[in-house]
N, C-alpha and C positions, 0 to 999 in steps of 0.2 A: 509605404507613409508618404504623406506629400511631403513633409517639413521636417528636418528633426527637431528634437523634441527640448527647447529651451532652457536651459539652471532655472530650476527655483532658489533662489535666493531667501525668498523669506516666506517659504511654507512650512517651516515648525511656528514660528511667529503667528502668523495669522491661525493656526491650527490651535490652540494653546490660546492663543488669545480670546478667542472666541465662546472658550471652555470658563471665562472668568463673568460671565453673563449670568446672569439668573430666565430661567426659562421663559417668561413671559417676556424678556427683553431679544430673546435671538430674534433678528429679521434679516431677509432675505438682502443681496447686495445686489448691485447692478447688471451681476455678470448671472444675476437667476430671474431677472425681472424683467429685461429687454436687450433685445438685441442690439450692439453695438452699430454706430452709423458703417455703412458698409460689408456688415457681414450678411449674407448671405444665409435665406431661413431651407433648411431643408423640407423633405415629405418626408408627413405621417399619414399612415393609409388602417383603417381597422379590418377587423378579420375576424370571420369565425373559424375555430378547428375542433373537429368533429372524430375524425377517424383513426384514434392513439388505441393499440390493443395493447400497449403497458400498463392503459386506465383504462380500459374500455369502458362502456356508456358514459363519455363525457364531452359536455360541451363548454368552450373555454372561449373568454370575448380576447384577444390579442391585436397588436398594433404593430407597424412597423414603422422606424423611424430611417429614410435614406437622405444624407448629407448630401448638400447644394453642389460639393468637390468631388461626389462621386460621379465616376465615369465609365464606369465598368474596365478600362483598360487593363487595372489589376484588382488584388482580388481586397478587401477592404476588412479591416480589425473588425472584431464584435462585442458587443457587450447584454449581455440577454438579464433583462429585469423580471424578477420575481413579482407577484402582485403588480402589476404592469398598470393597470389603470389607474394606480397612485400615481406611479411616476412619470406618466406620460403625460399627464396636463398638465398645462400651462398658464393655470389658479392652484396647483396646490402649493405644498411642502417642497417639494422636490424640481420641479418645470426641467425635464432634461436635455428635451426638445432646443431651448431656447441656451440651455447651461452649455450642450452640445456647437451646436452653433457658434457660441461664441468662442470655446476653447477651441476646435476644429482650425478656425477661422486666424486664431492668434499659432496655431501651430506648439498649444500646450497639449495637444492628444492626438494620435492618430487621425486618419479619417476612418469615422469608426462607423459600421450598421449597428444600430440598437433595435433590439428583439424584446418587449413587451409580454409579458402571458401570465394573466390570469388563472386563480387556481379553474381545477375542474370543477362544474358542476355536474352528481348524476342524477339521468332521469330517467325514470322507467320507462320504456319503450310501448308498451302502453297506456301511458297516460293520457285520459280523456280532459283533460283540464293541466290550460296552461300555469304552471308552477308546480303541481302536483307529485310528490312523491320526490320531489327535489332534492338533493342533499349535497350542502358543500362539499368538494374534498380534500381540503384545501389541506388540513391536518393530515392526512395520511398521504398526501404527497410532500409536504413541506417538512415536517415533522420526522418524519417515518429514514432510519438510517438505513444502508446500502444502495446498492449502485439504480436502482428503478428509475429514479429521477432522471440521471444523467443518460441513461438508454433514453426515455423518451423523447429527451432533447435531441442524441447526436444521433440514432438511429429512426425518428422519427421525425420532429418536428422540425429540426431544422435544416433536410431535405424537402421539407415539403413548402417552408419558405422562399428557400434561394431556389425553386423550382417554380411555385406561384407568379415572384414578382422580380425573375429571368436575372439575381443580383448574386456577385462572386464573392464570398465569405474566405479568407485567409485557414489555412487549416495549420499556421504557427500557434501550437498552443500559449505564445509567449502573445500575445496579440490577441489575447480570449477572455474576455470578463464575464463574471456573475456577479450578479448585484440583487441585494435584497432588505425586506425590513421585516425585525421578529422572526416568527417561523420562515418567511420570506429566506432571513438570513441566515437560518443554519443551513437551510436548502441550498442556496448558494454555495457554501462552502464545505456540504456534503459533493455538490456535483464534482470541483477540482480537488477536495481530498480523495474520491475517487476516481477520477479520470484524469489524473495533471498531463495524458496526454494530448488534450484536448483544452482543458480549462487550464490557466497558472496564473489567475488574479480575480483576487476577490474581495468584493467588499459588503460589507456586516453591517448592519445599520443596526443597535437593538436587539443582536440577534437573542433568540430564544435559545444559548447552550445548556438549558435546563431540563432536568428529565419529565418533559410530556410525552415524549415516545423513544428514552432512553438517549439523548443526546448529553446528558451530563457525562456521558464515558470521555469526550471529545478531548477535556485538558489530559487523561491520564494514557488516551491514545498518543498523543501526539508526543509526551514523552515517551514512549514507548516503543515507537516506529519511526525508520530512516527520514531522514530530514526529506521532506517533499520537496518540487520546483514550485512553488507557488508563494505568490506575494499576498498580504492579508494585510486591511484595514478593519482595524474593530471600531466603532463607535458608540457610544449609550451613554446614561444620565444616568449619574446619579441618583435619582427621583422614579426610577423605572422601577419594575415591578417584582413586586414579594409575597408569591402563593404558595398553592400546595403543588406545584411542580420545581420551586425553587426560586430565587433571587436573581434576578438579570445583573445587577450592577456585581455583584460579589461571582457570579458563573462568564460576564466579560473578562472580569480582572483574573478570574483563574487562566483562561484561553489567552490571553495575554503572558501570564508568564509561563505560559507553556511554550506560546511558539517563542518568546523571549528565552528560555533553556532550551531547547535544541538551533538555536540561531538562525532563527526564519528567518526575511527580511517583511518587518512587518512595522504599521504603526497604532496606538490605539488612544482615543482619546475620548475622555471622561469627563461629560459637560454636566449639567445640572438640570437634566430635564426628565420629563417621563417618557412614557411608552408613548411615542407619537415622531415623528418624523421630522418637528419640526429643527433640532440642533443639527441633525445628520443632512436637510438641505441648506441650512444657514454654511455649513462645508465644507457641500458640493464641490462647487468648484476648483477647492485646494487638493480635496480629497482625492477628485479624480487626478492632477497633475502629478499628486504623490505616486497613485495608481501607477500613472502613464508613462512615468520618466523611466531612463533609460536600466538597464541592467546597472546591477552593483558591480563593482570591477572584482568584489570578493564581500564576499557571504561575512556574514556577524560571527564570533565564535558561537559556538554552545559553550554553556555555563558547566564547569566543572568545581569551581571552591564547597558547593556543600554536599557534594560527595562524596560520602561518608564510607571510610574503607569496608568494599564488604558490596560497596551501592554498586551496581555493576552497568554504567549507565552505558549506552553505546557511546558518547565521546570516548570512554575509555577504550574501548576494542577496537573502533575505526577513527582511522585522523579527521579531525576538523568535524566530527559527528557522524561525516562518513554523507558521499551521494549517492544516489543510485547511478549517475553513467561514474563510476567508478568500478566500475565490472568490467574487464579486459575479456577480449574473444579467444578463446583458445583453438577450436575447432570447430566444425560447422559441415554441415551436407551429411548428418549421418541418418540411420533410420533411427534409431531410440538406447539413447544412451543410459546408462546405471554403471553400478557398482560400483563409487568413486572408492578412492583407496591411495592411502601416501606408506612409503615405508620411511622406516628413519631416519636415510640418508635427506628425504627430500621429493622422491622421487612418485610421479601421483603415475594411477592406473584405472582405467576407466573399461567397462565393454558398450560396444554396436551389439547390443542383446540380442537382434531377431538376424545377423550378417554374421552371428559365433566369430565376432572381432574382438579380442584385447587389444586395445592402445596403451603406450608407455610416453609421460613426457617426465624429461630430466628433468634435475631439480633447477641445473640453471639455465632452461632448454623454454620456449613458449608452445613447442610447436607438434603435436604427438604424430607417432610412429610406431607404427604396426609391431607391436611385438607377439601378440599367437594367432594365428589363423586358421581358420579348419577347425575349430576345437570347439567347444564346449557350450552355448549358451548362460552367460553368466547372470545373473540378476544384485548378487552380495559377494563381497571380495576383500580379503583382510591377512594379513601377518600376522602369524604365530610366531610365540618364542625361538621353536626353531630355523627363522628363516625363510621357511615356504608360505605359501601363499594355499589360503584355504578360501574353497568359493562355493556358491550356490549354483546348482545347473538346475535350469530348467525344461533340456532337451540334446540333444548332440543332431547334428543332421537333419534329418527331416523326423526322428524319433522325438517324443517330450518325455523320454522317462525321465526323472527328476533326481537329484542325490547330492551328497557334500560329496567335496572332492581331496582334491592339495597341490599343488602343482609344484615343483621341484623348480625354482629359476633357474638356475645353474645348465637344467639338461633339458627342461620345458616336462618333463617326462609325468605324465597324470596317473594317481592312484583313485580312487574309488572308499572313504570313507565309511559313508551311511548311503545307507540304499530306501527303499520304499517312504521317503518323505516328502512332504511340500513345503521345502523352504522359500523362502523371498530371503531374508539378509541374516547375514550371521556377523558375529565379535570369537574372537579365541584369545584367550586369559595367557594371564603368562604362566599360572597355574598346570596348561596345559588341558586346556576342555574348551567346545566349540558350543559355543551357543544360538542356535537359529530360531526365526522366527515363523512358527507358520500361523498363516495371516486367516486360512479358513478356517481353522478349530481355534484360532484364542489363546495358543498357548507359547510357551517356547521350551524348545527340546533341549537336551545337553547330549553332547558326545565327545568323549579324551581324543584328542587328538592322536593318540597309539589305536586306534579303532583303523580299523578296517575289510570293509563290505558287512560292517554293520548294519542289520535287518529291521528296521519299523523302532531305534531309538524309544526310552523316553521320555515324555513332557516332567521338566521339571518347572514349569508356573505356568495358570489357565486363570482362563474368566477375563482377558482381555478383551478389550473391541478391538478385533481386526489388529494385532499387533505387528508391524512394518518394520522400524529402524531399532536399531538395539546398538550399546555400546556398552561400553569400562569406562567407571574412575579410575582418576590417573591411579588410585590406591589400588585400584582391580580389587573394594571390597564391596562394590557396587554396582547393579548392572541396570541401564537406561533403557525402558522399552517406551515406545513411541505408539501410539491409536492412531490405525489409519480411522477407522469410522467411529470416534469416541470426540473428545474434548484431554483428554489429558495425557500425560506418562507418567510411566511409571517405575518406582525402583525398588529393587530385591537386593537385601543383604545376601553376600556369597559366602557359604561357607567353606570350610577347608577339604570337605569331600566333595565339593563342588554343587553341591544341593542351593538352591533361594529359598530364602524366607522373609519373611515381613513383608511384605510387596505395599507398597502407598504408592496413590494414586497424586503426588504432591509435587507436580507443576502441569500448571492451569491452560491448554495450547487455546489459541484465540480462534473461533471460525467466525467467517464469514456472515455478514448482516442474512439472518433469516438461513442459515446452517446448523445441523444439529454435529455436524462432525466438522477436524479441523483439516482432514487430511494429511494428518500428521504420518511423514515418509521416513528419509533416513538420515539419519544424527550422527553426530559425532563429537568430540569432546576435546575441551584445551587443558592445557596444563595446567589450569587454576581451576577447572571440575569442572567449568561451565559448559553447557549441554547446546550444541547447537540444531534444530532440527528442523528440517524442511517443510514448508505446509502448504495450503491453496492461497494464506496471504505471504507467504517469505520467508524466508528463515528466523527462526521462534528460537532466540536465544534465552538463558536460562543458568542464573548462577547456582553454586554449589549446596544452597539451598531451597533450590527448587524454585524461587520469586523468580519471577517474568523480568528481566534486563528491555530488553524491546526486538522489535520484527525488522529485519534488515529484507530491502526491497530486493524480490524478486529479479531476475536482470531479463527475462522477458515475460509474457503472457503466457506462453505456454509451460507446463509444471516442470518444478523443479523436484528431482526425487529423491537426490544421493545430493549426498557433499562428504569432503574430506580435507585435511589441512595436508600441504604440500608445498613442495616451492625453496628456496632458500630458506633456511633459520625453519624452517614449516611453518610459518608464518601467512602463508596464503590461504585464503577458504577458496576450494575449487567447489563448482558445484556442476551436472548432470542437470540440464536443461531441456528434456525432449531432443531433440534436432542438434543439440548442440551444446559447448562444453566452456565455460568461462569460470574465471578467479579472480578472487579482489586482495589485495594488501588489508592486513590487518596488523594493530599492535599487539598482538598475543602471539603462541607458541603452540601447538598442537599439542595433545597428551602423547608423552614415549610411548613409540611401536614398544609391545613385548621382543 
């Protein structure tokens, strides 16, 4: 960055004063209409991009703005504009090159390369006439949820631009912004929402957070997803659209309310304009000052006053609403970690599955030590009411013989409980029953802890779409089972004789956009009856009534497969995440170990 950003003393006044104007009175100020004396002019070049594999057979017009202050000695900040033609024009409602020139010269924003992209147009390869069979790809690219457009930007388009123009763009996500208007605005938000590791600033003008292609879900997703490290500026007008897709002013107010609820660094300006860029253009200079201002020393607190009893918001279970960076690395360099397990004292155990190793982390320790080596390959591990450890075994040494075993912690002696089984994960009840998931057969199988070498025990429940994680409610009256191949977690009532009945799919796991399965994996429960279930999206938390309370971020992109409460006060959530093990402090306590 060329100069430190100066304090913005009059920003709030300027932004909100502009909202008092009627739509027809919105007029661009001097920072948007002319470069101040002595301000150097940046370079703008137009080009075509036709090489996308994410959106094949598309052609799009693009522009790059390179500020006069950029000399290539260090990477520049980046701002990407959807519907780029409308933003790059110096006669339109936004006039970004003029605004950038003025603000960069003043030090109100960093030296920033602007990239302006129009949506793709699909063209039939055998088209014989100009314009024949062409279709705008705008709604598909912009209104669709999920990571496709972010992938297009990050893996295809930006590498092409940097190579073509020989420019250096920073890798720091805090210095990378996205912007758009209408459908381009929800697209800009989606990019940062999906990839906050790449973009952390969003400018949304008259954003289409409505049900064009499902974007109306964002307010609820924001409220039930751990706060992401992104800064968001929302602008809309009270006379914006109200049509079959939804009500734009209401949708933007819902977005603002949700961002405020979760404690985001956000700003919302509601003017009197309609579905146009007029108002957004008038406040653009001050908007950019706000967007590029220094990071806050402390983020706003999540709202809690209206969380009724039983409403399990993330603010109730994660300190300050949580931050993805709150994960603490406990161990790394493993082959594949699994079988997260905590005991009554708060000691934590896990396996390095392929290497036949069991590790232990003491309740007041933070480094794992090998507890058992040269033993079986364990995919699921839990303590029973007798103080012994029960495990799902995927083989021993070079064999792949699967079984259920029991380990005496004092002597580390191993006995076989059941054979001719296909176990994935297990739980042990205080009544003396082992329940394990048979993922391939879609079943839960029950075995008494007293059994030894029991051959092919009987299933106690079936019809589950690839059951995986399994746990018990604190009162031990219900069994919870997650679906790896579906989008549900089941609860079963447990009879006195250990049998199961009344299976209900009463927890709906969120899946990644475009996927039919959630990847529901390991699970654990806390003392208040919440179920914490690892999945492709993160650790999904449900209250005792099966209502989604929120999704806690995964500690890394690699899959998180199992979790357990352990550590001091048994209030740390430990997770096995591929080659690493992490933990984070919560405001809850794990359910009592039998």
